[in-house]
C-alpha positions as CSV (number, residue, x, y, z in Angstrom):
1,X,-7.9,4.3,-233.9
2,X,-9.2,0.9,-233.1
3,X,-7.5,-0.5,-236.3
4,X,-4.2,1.2,-235.3
5,X,-4.5,-0.5,-231.9
6,X,-5.3,-4.0,-233.5
7,X,-2.4,-3.6,-235.8
8,X,0.2,-2.4,-233.1
9,X,-1.3,-5.1,-230.8
10,X,-0.8,-7.8,-233.6
11,X,2.8,-6.8,-234.3
12,X,3.8,-6.8,-230.5
13,X,2.3,-10.1,-229.9
14,X,3.7,-11.6,-232.9
15,X,7.2,-10.5,-231.7
16,X,6.6,-11.7,-228.3
17,X,5.1,-15.1,-229.7
18,X,8.5,-15.6,-231.8
19,X,10.4,-15.1,-228.6
20,X,8.7,-18.2,-227.0
21,X,6.4,-16.4,-224.6
22,X,2.6,-18.0,-224.5
23,X,-0.4,-16.0,-223.8
24,X,-0.2,-13.5,-226.6
25,X,-2.4,-13.9,-229.8
26,X,-2.6,-12.4,-233.3
27,X,-6.1,-13.1,-233.9
28,X,-7.5,-12.6,-237.5
29,X,-11.1,-12.3,-236.5
30,X,-11.1,-9.4,-234.3
31,X,-14.5,-7.7,-233.5
32,X,-15.8,-4.7,-231.6
33,X,-16.0,-6.9,-228.6
34,X,-13.2,-5.8,-226.1
35,X,-11.8,-9.5,-226.2
36,X,-10.2,-11.7,-228.5
37,X,-10.1,-15.5,-227.8
38,X,-7.1,-17.6,-228.9
39,X,-5.7,-21.0,-228.4
40,X,-3.0,-19.4,-226.1
41,X,-5.3,-17.3,-224.0
42,X,-7.7,-14.3,-224.2
43,X,-6.8,-10.7,-224.8
44,X,-8.7,-7.8,-223.3
45,X,-8.2,-4.5,-224.7
46,X,-8.2,-1.7,-222.1
47,X,-8.1,2.0,-223.2
48,X,-7.8,4.5,-220.2
49,X,-8.0,8.1,-221.4
50,X,-8.5,11.0,-219.0
51,X,-11.3,9.8,-216.4
52,X,-12.8,7.3,-218.8
53,X,-11.9,3.4,-219.1
54,X,-13.1,1.0,-221.9
55,X,-14.6,-1.5,-221.2
56,X,-16.4,0.2,-218.2
57,X,-17.4,-2.7,-215.9
58,X,-18.4,-5.2,-218.6
59,X,-18.5,-8.8,-217.6
60,X,-16.2,-11.2,-219.6
61,X,-15.9,-14.9,-219.3
62,X,-12.4,-16.5,-219.0
63,X,-11.2,-20.0,-218.5
64,X,-9.3,-20.9,-215.2
65,X,-5.7,-21.7,-216.0
66,X,-5.5,-20.1,-219.2
67,X,-3.7,-16.8,-219.9
68,X,-5.6,-13.5,-219.9
69,X,-3.7,-10.6,-221.5
70,X,-4.7,-7.0,-220.6
71,X,-3.7,-5.1,-223.6
72,X,-3.5,-1.6,-222.0
73,X,-3.4,1.8,-224.0
74,X,-3.2,4.9,-221.6
75,X,-2.5,8.4,-221.8
76,X,-0.9,8.6,-218.4
77,X,0.9,6.1,-216.2
78,X,-1.2,4.2,-213.5
79,X,-2.0,1.2,-211.5
80,X,-4.6,-1.4,-211.9
81,X,-5.8,-3.6,-209.0
82,X,-6.9,-7.2,-209.7
83,X,-9.0,-8.6,-207.0
84,X,-8.1,-12.3,-207.4
85,X,-6.6,-14.6,-204.8
86,X,-4.0,-13.4,-204.2
87,X,-4.5,-9.9,-205.2
88,X,-2.4,-8.4,-208.0
89,X,-1.4,-4.9,-208.9
90,X,-0.3,-3.9,-212.4
91,X,1.7,-0.8,-212.9
92,X,1.5,0.5,-216.5
93,X,3.2,3.5,-218.3
94,X,1.6,6.0,-220.8
95,X,1.2,4.2,-224.3
96,X,0.7,0.6,-224.9
97,X,1.5,-2.4,-222.6
98,X,0.6,-6.0,-222.2
99,X,0.1,-7.8,-219.0
100,X,-0.5,-11.5,-218.5
101,X,-2.7,-13.0,-215.7
102,X,-3.7,-16.5,-214.9
103,X,-6.5,-17.3,-212.6
104,X,-6.7,-20.8,-210.9
105,X,-10.1,-20.7,-209.2
106,X,-13.7,-20.1,-210.7
107,X,-15.5,-17.0,-209.5
108,X,-15.7,-13.2,-210.3
109,X,-12.6,-11.1,-210.4
110,X,-12.9,-7.4,-210.5
111,X,-10.3,-5.5,-212.4
112,X,-10.3,-1.9,-211.4
113,X,-8.4,1.7,-211.3
114,X,-8.4,2.7,-207.9
115,X,-7.1,6.1,-209.1
116,X,-10.4,6.7,-211.2
117,X,-12.5,4.5,-208.8
118,X,-13.9,2.6,-211.7
119,X,-14.3,-1.0,-212.4
120,X,-12.6,-1.8,-215.8
121,X,-13.8,-5.4,-216.2
122,X,-15.3,-8.2,-214.3
123,X,-13.7,-11.4,-215.1
124,X,-16.2,-14.4,-214.9
125,X,-13.5,-17.2,-214.2
126,X,-15.0,-20.7,-215.1
């Protein structure tokens, strides 16, 4: 399943990259870590299935003023709240979608599903 997600993500990001959009990455050295760093930004893979999320509240370092792409795979549509300044809401459909965020100030930004009442990831913006 992970290999399939990485392949699909790589194809989607390559197509978007060819269209001239920044922030998506086709990284060759993917690992079991939920994030993949790249020159154009950082990809965080998010899986929402039933009432579980992955990652589940992990802390991830990200750089200020650099794109962060949430690569979301979900079994149902939903909404994610990003507790940044200003706060952001991401609506997603069932299936795969990518959403690019940028943060301009250092600090901790919680990304959570209010529906599931779970923190998905804590971004440590530096």
